[in-house]
Every structure is written in C-alpha cells, then in structure tokens.
Short mmCIF file of the C-alpha atoms (twelve columns), coordinates in Angstrom:
data_MODEL
# 
_entry.id   MODEL 
# 
loop_
_atom_site.group_PDB 
_atom_site.id 
_atom_site.type_symbol 
_atom_site.label_atom_id 
_atom_site.label_alt_id 
_atom_site.label_comp_id 
_atom_site.label_asym_id 
_atom_site.label_seq_id 
_atom_site.Cartn_x 
_atom_site.Cartn_y 
_atom_site.Cartn_z 
_atom_site.pdbx_PDB_model_num 
ATOM 1   C CA . MET A 1   0.000  0.000  0.000  1 
ATOM 2   C CA . SER A 2   1.591  3.290  -1.024 1 
ATOM 3   C CA . HIS A 3   1.252  6.542  0.878  1 
ATOM 4   C CA . SER A 4   -0.347 9.440  -0.916 1 
ATOM 5   C CA . PRO A 5   1.910  12.534 -0.893 1 
ATOM 6   C CA . ARG A 6   -0.578 14.316 1.381  1 
ATOM 7   C CA . SER A 7   -0.508 11.668 4.121  1 
ATOM 8   C CA . LEU A 8   3.289  11.498 3.925  1 
ATOM 9   C CA . GLU A 9   3.535  15.268 4.403  1 
ATOM 10  C CA . HIS A 10  2.225  14.964 7.954  1 
ATOM 11  C CA . GLU A 11  4.993  12.535 8.886  1 
ATOM 12  C CA . LEU A 12  7.824  14.829 7.777  1 
ATOM 13  C CA . ALA A 13  9.478  17.221 10.205 1 
ATOM 14  C CA . ARG A 14  8.439  20.771 9.328  1 
ATOM 15  C CA . VAL A 15  11.198 23.337 8.887  1 
ATOM 16  C CA . LEU A 16  10.728 27.084 8.466  1 
ATOM 17  C CA . LEU A 17  13.555 28.473 6.342  1 
ATOM 18  C CA . VAL A 18  14.012 32.253 6.410  1 
ATOM 19  C CA . ASP A 19  16.354 33.954 3.936  1 
ATOM 20  C CA . ASP A 20  15.929 37.111 1.849  1 
ATOM 21  C CA . ASP A 21  18.329 35.889 -0.834 1 
ATOM 22  C CA . PRO A 22  16.208 34.025 -3.443 1 
ATOM 23  C CA . THR A 23  19.087 31.858 -4.702 1 
ATOM 24  C CA . ALA A 24  20.239 30.798 -1.239 1 
ATOM 25  C CA . ARG A 25  16.646 30.230 -0.155 1 
ATOM 26  C CA . LEU A 26  15.897 27.972 -3.126 1 
ATOM 27  C CA . THR A 27  19.174 26.060 -2.725 1 
ATOM 28  C CA . LEU A 28  18.642 25.416 0.982  1 
ATOM 29  C CA . LYS A 29  14.964 24.535 0.478  1 
ATOM 30  C CA . THR A 30  15.917 22.006 -2.222 1 
ATOM 31  C CA . VAL A 31  18.616 20.421 -0.023 1 
ATOM 32  C CA . LEU A 32  16.294 20.182 2.982  1 
ATOM 33  C CA . GLU A 33  13.437 18.719 0.935  1 
ATOM 34  C CA . ALA A 34  15.820 16.187 -0.612 1 
ATOM 35  C CA . GLY A 35  16.789 15.303 2.972  1 
ATOM 36  C CA . GLY A 36  13.166 14.463 3.727  1 
ATOM 37  C CA . TYR A 37  11.928 17.640 5.407  1 
ATOM 38  C CA . ASN A 38  8.699  19.523 4.766  1 
ATOM 39  C CA . VAL A 39  9.974  23.069 4.179  1 
ATOM 40  C CA . ASP A 40  8.146  26.394 4.314  1 
ATOM 41  C CA . ALA A 41  10.199 29.355 3.140  1 
ATOM 42  C CA . ALA A 42  9.910  33.021 4.122  1 
ATOM 43  C CA . ALA A 43  11.720 35.939 2.473  1 
ATOM 44  C CA . SER A 44  11.661 38.329 5.453  1 
ATOM 45  C CA . ALA A 45  11.423 38.425 9.239  1 
ATOM 46  C CA . ALA A 46  7.845  39.746 8.987  1 
ATOM 47  C CA . GLU A 47  6.779  36.870 6.716  1 
ATOM 48  C CA . ALA A 48  8.468  34.365 9.047  1 
ATOM 49  C CA . VAL A 49  6.649  35.733 12.118 1 
ATOM 50  C CA . GLY A 50  3.335  35.336 10.279 1 
ATOM 51  C CA . LYS A 51  4.139  31.718 9.414  1 
ATOM 52  C CA . LEU A 52  5.204  30.976 13.008 1 
ATOM 53  C CA . ASP A 53  1.825  32.227 14.217 1 
ATOM 54  C CA . GLU A 54  -0.057 30.105 11.656 1 
ATOM 55  C CA . GLY A 55  1.640  26.703 11.886 1 
ATOM 56  C CA . GLU A 56  3.926  24.529 13.972 1 
ATOM 57  C CA . TYR A 57  7.532  23.794 13.049 1 
ATOM 58  C CA . GLU A 58  10.109 21.413 14.465 1 
ATOM 59  C CA . LEU A 59  12.906 23.768 13.405 1 
ATOM 60  C CA . VAL A 60  13.245 27.435 12.495 1 
ATOM 61  C CA . LEU A 61  16.372 28.092 10.413 1 
ATOM 62  C CA . SER A 62  16.979 31.792 9.777  1 
ATOM 63  C CA . ASP A 63  19.608 33.858 8.010  1 
ATOM 64  C CA . LEU A 64  21.082 36.374 10.442 1 
ATOM 65  C CA . GLN A 65  21.217 39.371 8.122  1 
ATOM 66  C CA . MET A 66  18.166 40.166 6.025  1 
ATOM 67  C CA . GLU A 67  16.255 43.431 5.766  1 
ATOM 68  C CA . SER A 68  18.161 44.560 8.856  1 
ATOM 69  C CA . PRO A 69  21.473 43.315 10.295 1 
ATOM 70  C CA . LYS A 70  19.782 41.421 13.133 1 
ATOM 71  C CA . ALA A 71  16.484 40.430 11.496 1 
ATOM 72  C CA . GLY A 72  17.302 36.762 12.088 1 
ATOM 73  C CA . LEU A 73  17.538 37.350 15.835 1 
ATOM 74  C CA . LYS A 74  14.008 38.800 15.792 1 
ATOM 75  C CA . VAL A 75  12.722 35.677 14.035 1 
ATOM 76  C CA . LEU A 76  14.345 33.369 16.596 1 
ATOM 77  C CA . ALA A 77  13.118 35.479 19.526 1 
ATOM 78  C CA . HIS A 78  9.560  35.150 18.187 1 
ATOM 79  C CA . ALA A 79  10.008 31.403 17.592 1 
ATOM 80  C CA . ARG A 80  11.128 30.897 21.189 1 
ATOM 81  C CA . MET A 81  7.892  32.504 22.443 1 
ATOM 82  C CA . MET A 82  5.784  29.863 20.671 1 
ATOM 83  C CA . ASP A 83  4.072  27.269 22.874 1 
ATOM 84  C CA . TYR A 84  5.277  24.443 20.649 1 
ATOM 85  C CA . LYS A 85  8.947  25.376 21.228 1 
ATOM 86  C CA . PRO A 86  10.656 24.763 17.865 1 
ATOM 87  C CA . ALA A 87  14.386 24.146 17.687 1 
ATOM 88  C CA . THR A 88  16.103 27.291 16.371 1 
ATOM 89  C CA . ALA A 89  19.318 28.043 14.504 1 
ATOM 90  C CA . LEU A 90  20.830 31.062 12.813 1 
ATOM 91  C CA . PHE A 91  22.935 30.729 9.713  1 
ATOM 92  C CA . ARG A 92  24.933 32.972 7.450  1 
ATOM 93  C CA . THR A 93  25.295 32.053 3.822  1 
ATOM 94  C CA . TYR A 94  28.589 32.399 2.047  1 
ATOM 95  C CA . GLN A 95  27.288 35.528 0.245  1 
ATOM 96  C CA . ASN A 96  27.275 37.345 3.588  1 
ATOM 97  C CA . HIS A 97  31.085 37.057 3.776  1 
ATOM 98  C CA . LYS A 98  33.022 38.461 6.735  1 
ATOM 99  C CA . PRO A 99  31.369 36.343 9.407  1 
ATOM 100 C CA . ALA A 100 31.088 38.207 12.666 1 
ATOM 101 C CA . PRO A 101 32.593 36.331 15.604 1 
ATOM 102 C CA . THR A 102 29.832 34.586 17.487 1 
ATOM 103 C CA . ARG A 103 29.668 32.744 20.774 1 
ATOM 104 C CA . ARG A 104 26.298 31.196 19.978 1 
ATOM 105 C CA . GLN A 105 26.489 27.440 19.452 1 
ATOM 106 C CA . ASP A 106 23.381 27.439 17.284 1 
ATOM 107 C CA . SER A 107 24.874 29.675 14.590 1 
ATOM 108 C CA . LEU A 108 25.866 27.948 11.360 1 
ATOM 109 C CA . LEU A 109 28.005 29.290 8.542  1 
ATOM 110 C CA . ILE A 110 26.822 27.549 5.401  1 
ATOM 111 C CA . LYS A 111 29.189 27.336 2.442  1 
ATOM 112 C CA . PRO A 112 28.300 25.505 -0.772 1 
ATOM 113 C CA . GLU A 113 30.601 22.613 0.068  1 
ATOM 114 C CA . ASP A 114 28.992 22.321 3.528  1 
ATOM 115 C CA . LEU A 115 25.477 21.558 2.252  1 
ATOM 116 C CA . PRO A 116 25.673 17.791 2.968  1 
ATOM 117 C CA . GLY A 117 26.779 18.584 6.519  1 
ATOM 118 C CA . LEU A 118 23.790 20.887 6.901  1 
ATOM 119 C CA . LEU A 119 21.423 17.914 6.878  1 
ATOM 120 C CA . GLY A 120 23.315 16.317 9.750  1 
ATOM 121 C CA . LYS A 121 23.132 19.534 11.772 1 
ATOM 122 C CA . VAL A 122 19.406 19.887 11.059 1 
ATOM 123 C CA . ALA A 123 18.763 16.271 12.118 1 
ATOM 124 C CA . ASP A 124 20.709 16.870 15.360 1 
ATOM 125 C CA . LEU A 125 18.729 20.030 16.177 1 
ATOM 126 C CA . ILE A 126 15.393 18.277 15.582 1 
ATOM 127 C CA . SER A 127 16.332 15.208 17.641 1 
ATOM 128 C CA . GLU A 128 17.576 17.420 20.523 1 
ATOM 129 C CA . ARG A 129 14.224 19.221 20.468 1 
ATOM 130 C CA . ALA A 130 12.358 15.885 20.570 1 
ATOM 131 C CA . THR A 131 14.447 14.783 23.562 1 
ATOM 132 C CA . ARG A 132 13.725 18.055 25.406 1 
ATOM 133 C CA . ARG A 133 9.983  17.640 24.744 1 
ATOM 134 C CA . VAL A 134 9.951  14.091 26.127 1 
ATOM 135 C CA . GLU A 135 11.911 15.189 29.215 1 
ATOM 136 C CA . ARG A 136 9.506  18.103 29.765 1 
ATOM 137 C CA . GLU A 137 6.449  15.809 29.425 1 
ATOM 138 C CA . LEU A 138 7.957  13.320 31.883 1 
ATOM 139 C CA . ARG A 139 8.635  16.133 34.367 1 
ATOM 140 C CA . LEU A 140 5.069  17.406 34.024 1 
ATOM 141 C CA . ALA A 141 3.767  13.868 34.539 1 
ATOM 142 C CA . GLY A 142 5.870  13.620 37.706 1 
ATOM 143 C CA . VAL A 143 7.931  10.664 36.454 1 
# 
C-alpha cells in the first residue's frame, strides 16, 4: 500500500527556512526537501513571524542578516515565544562574507561545500528538540 503525498507530508518534520536571498533560499529549500523535510520558506522576518503564528515547526532556520542586520535574531526570539517550542538556529550564507565572531552554538556558517553537513546539523537540532519535549512531558507527569 503506497502513501499518498498528502498523508506522507504529515509525517515529515516541518522546517521554516528564512532567507531574503532568493538563490540561497531555493538552494537550501531544495537540499532540505531532498533530505526528507517539509519546508516552508519566508523571504523576510515579517513573513516568518506570520508563518510561526499560523503553523507549527520542528525547526526554524533563519539567516542572520536580512532586511536589517539582526532580522534573524528577531525571528528566533519570536520562535522561542511559541508554545510548541521549535528548535532554532541562525545561519549565514557564504554571500554574507566576513562572518562576525559569534559565541552562539546554534549559529551555522553555510558554504556551498557544507550543504551535505547541513542535513546532519538539522537532524541533530530536531532530535535534541524531541528529547527536550519528552523530558519536559515526563517532568510534568511527575515521572
């Protein structure tokens, strides 16, 4: 018995990808979808905030610099306020050269040759989120 594409969609982890660069956005979306993720893309922080309010995501992956130098931080701050607590990560694409030094562990610098490694990082972020959710549910259940 084969799954229809619609029923399969619900089984895939949902990722919100936020990047104002159309080429980078399409490239990353294609890589993530090939990796088995259900990807929604947003071209600005404002669009991303709207999507966060409308649906649930396992992971929010946002470019740091978009319409303003720290637009990505605004997206992640909004994501962290959501009840469903998505995993979050900032990235900078190779076009945004001169990476600023960062102490944040969840910041990724994505270069074209790093795209295969991106899928591993995404899988790690989603599995860490799942573990945190289970631990939180066990705590709430008093286990």
